C-alpha positions as CSV (number, residue, x, y, z in Angstrom):
1,M,-0.1,-0.1,-0.1
2,K,1.2,3.5,-0.9
3,R,2.6,5.4,2.1
4,S,-0.1,8.5,1.2
5,R,-2.7,6.1,0.9
6,S,-1.9,4.8,4.5
7,R,-1.8,8.0,6.0
8,W,-5.4,9.2,4.7
9,I,-6.7,5.7,5.8
10,S,-5.0,6.1,9.0
11,L,-6.6,9.7,9.3
12,A,-10.1,8.4,8.1
13,L,-10.1,5.7,10.8
14,L,-9.2,8.2,13.6
15,L,-11.6,10.4,12.9
16,L,-14.0,7.4,12.7
17,I,-13.5,6.6,16.1
18,G,-13.0,10.1,17.5
19,A,-16.5,10.6,16.2
20,V,-18.1,7.4,17.6
21,H,-17.1,8.1,21.1
22,Y,-17.1,12.0,21.4
23,A,-19.5,13.5,18.8
24,V,-22.4,11.3,20.5
25,E,-22.4,13.2,23.7
26,P,-22.9,16.9,21.9
27,L,-25.5,15.5,19.4
28,A,-27.4,13.8,22.4
29,S,-27.5,17.1,24.5
30,Q,-29.9,18.8,21.7
31,Y,-32.8,16.1,22.6
32,A,-34.7,16.3,25.6
33,D,-33.8,13.3,27.3
34,P,-29.8,13.2,26.4
35,A,-28.8,10.5,28.4
36,R,-31.7,8.2,26.6
37,A,-30.5,9.9,23.3
38,S,-26.7,9.3,24.2
39,R,-27.4,5.5,24.3
40,A,-29.1,5.5,21.1
41,L,-26.9,7.7,19.4
42,F,-24.3,5.7,20.4
43,Y,-25.7,2.7,19.2
44,V,-26.4,4.1,15.7
45,A,-22.8,5.5,15.5
46,Q,-21.3,1.9,16.3
47,G,-23.5,0.2,13.6
48,I,-22.0,3.3,11.1
49,K,-18.4,2.4,12.4
50,G,-19.2,-1.3,11.5
51,I,-20.3,-0.5,8.1
52,C,-17.3,1.7,7.3
53,L,-14.6,-0.9,8.7
54,F,-16.5,-3.5,6.8
55,G,-15.9,-1.6,3.7
56,L,-12.5,-0.6,4.3
57,I,-11.3,-4.4,4.9
58,A,-13.5,-5.3,1.7
59,F,-11.9,-2.2,-0.4
60,L,-8.3,-3.2,1.0
61,A,-9.0,-7.2,-0.1
62,P,-7.4,-8.7,-3.0
63,R,-9.2,-8.3,-6.0
64,K,-9.0,-12.6,-6.5
65,L,-11.5,-15.4,-6.3
66,T,-10.1,-16.5,-3.3
67,A,-11.0,-13.4,-1.2
68,I,-14.8,-14.4,-2.1
69,P,-15.3,-15.5,1.5
70,L,-13.7,-12.6,2.7
71,Y,-16.0,-10.2,0.5
72,L,-19.0,-12.1,1.9
73,A,-18.4,-12.0,5.4
74,C,-17.5,-8.4,5.0
75,L,-21.1,-8.2,3.1
76,W,-23.0,-10.0,6.0
77,G,-21.2,-7.6,8.5
78,A,-22.0,-4.6,7.0
79,A,-25.6,-5.8,6.2
80,E,-25.8,-6.5,10.2
81,D,-24.4,-3.1,11.1
82,T,-26.8,-1.4,8.7
83,L,-29.7,-3.1,10.5
84,V,-28.2,-1.8,13.8
85,A,-27.9,1.6,12.6
86,G,-31.3,2.0,10.7
87,C,-33.5,-0.3,12.8
88,R,-32.6,2.2,15.9
89,I,-32.9,5.3,14.0
90,A,-36.3,4.1,12.8
91,R,-37.5,3.4,16.0
92,G,-36.6,6.6,17.0
93,I,-33.7,8.3,19.0
94,E,-35.6,9.0,22.1
95,T,-37.8,6.0,22.1
96,P,-37.3,3.9,25.0
97,L,-36.5,0.3,24.0
98,D,-37.6,-2.6,26.3
99,L,-36.6,-5.8,24.3
100,G,-36.2,-8.7,26.0
101,L,-33.1,-11.1,25.0
102,W,-32.8,-12.2,21.6
103,Q,-35.5,-9.6,20.6
104,G,-34.6,-7.6,17.3
105,V,-34.3,-3.7,17.3
106,C,-36.7,-3.9,14.1
107,S,-39.0,-6.2,14.9
108,G,-39.3,-6.6,18.6
109,W,-39.4,-10.4,17.7
110,P,-37.3,-13.3,19.2
111,T,-35.4,-13.2,15.7
112,N,-31.8,-12.3,16.7
113,F,-30.9,-16.0,17.2
114,I,-31.1,-16.6,13.5
115,G,-27.9,-14.5,13.0
116,P,-25.4,-16.4,14.9
117,V,-27.1,-19.6,13.5
118,I,-26.2,-18.4,10.2
119,G,-23.2,-17.2,11.4
120,A,-22.1,-20.8,12.6
121,I,-23.3,-22.2,9.1
122,A,-21.1,-19.9,7.0
123,A,-18.1,-20.6,9.7
124,G,-18.6,-24.4,9.4
125,A,-18.7,-24.1,5.4
126,L,-15.9,-22.1,5.5
127,L,-13.6,-24.1,7.6
128,W,-14.7,-27.3,5.6
129,E,-13.2,-25.2,2.8
130,F,-9.9,-24.6,4.6
131,D,-9.7,-28.3,5.2
132,D,-10.7,-29.1,1.7
133,A,-7.8,-26.9,0.1
134,S,-5.2,-28.3,2.4
135,R,-6.2,-31.9,1.9
136,D,-5.8,-30.6,-2.0
137,K,-2.2,-29.4,-1.1
138,S,-1.3,-32.5,0.5
139,L,-2.5,-34.7,-2.1
140,T,-0.9,-32.6,-5.0
141,G,2.4,-32.8,-2.5
142,Q,2.3,-36.3,-2.6
143,A,1.7,-37.0,-5.9
144,K,4.6,-34.9,-6.8
145,S,6.8,-37.1,-4.5
C-alpha cells in the first residue's frame, strides 16, 4: 500500500473512532432526554463504524476469487451493522427500548438467534473449505513425491 494512501486511511480511522466516541454527547445534548439519546446515538454510531470498517476491509482485500469468502463475510457484517443503525433510527432516538433477550430492534420479535445460526453455518462451510483446500495441497504434494 502506498504511504500516502496509508496516511489517509489512518486519518479516516482516527476521525471515525473519535466521532463515534466523542461526537455522540454533543449531539445527544440537543434532545429532551440526553442520556437516552446518547445511548441510542452511540448504538447508531457503532453501526455506522462497523459499516465503514467492513467496507474498508473489502476495499483493501485482494481482487481474486480466493477472496470471495472475505467479501461475503464483509457483506454480512455490513448488512448486520446497517440493520443496527437503521433500525435504531427507525425506532426513534428518544424512544425507549424495552426488548427481551434475542429480540431484534427492528421487529421486537425473538429473531436475533437467526444471525448466530447463519454465522455458525457459514463458519462451518468456510472451515470445510479450508480443510478441503489443505487436503488438495497434501494430495498434490504426495503425487509429486
